[in-house]
C-alpha positions, 0 to 999 in steps of 0.5 A: 500500500505504501510502496516501501521496501522491506529494508526501508527505515522509519524515514522512508515509511513516514514519507510514503505514508504522508504522500498516500495520506495527502493523496487519499485524505477524505477532505481532499476528494471530490463529492462523488459518493463512490469515489469518496468511499473508495478513497476513505478505504484507501486512507484507512489502509494507508494509515493501518500500514503505517501503524503496522510498519512502525511497530517493530515487533509486528514488522519483525513477526511479519518478516519472519512469517514471510520468510517461512512462506518463501521456504515452504514454496 
């Protein structure tokens, strides 16, 4: 969602989140109800991704799980 690499640090995550938040912020969007709902969902996803990626424990668990999935296939 944010378009960051696994090795990117906090600064890159923060910058990507700010860019997506500006792009998808509900106050910046058109009045079209369908677009507004989709934009609000994208904004929530970007905010959730930022919260997840800045949590060191959650990020480490995700990378460990991802590594296990690659070994299985």
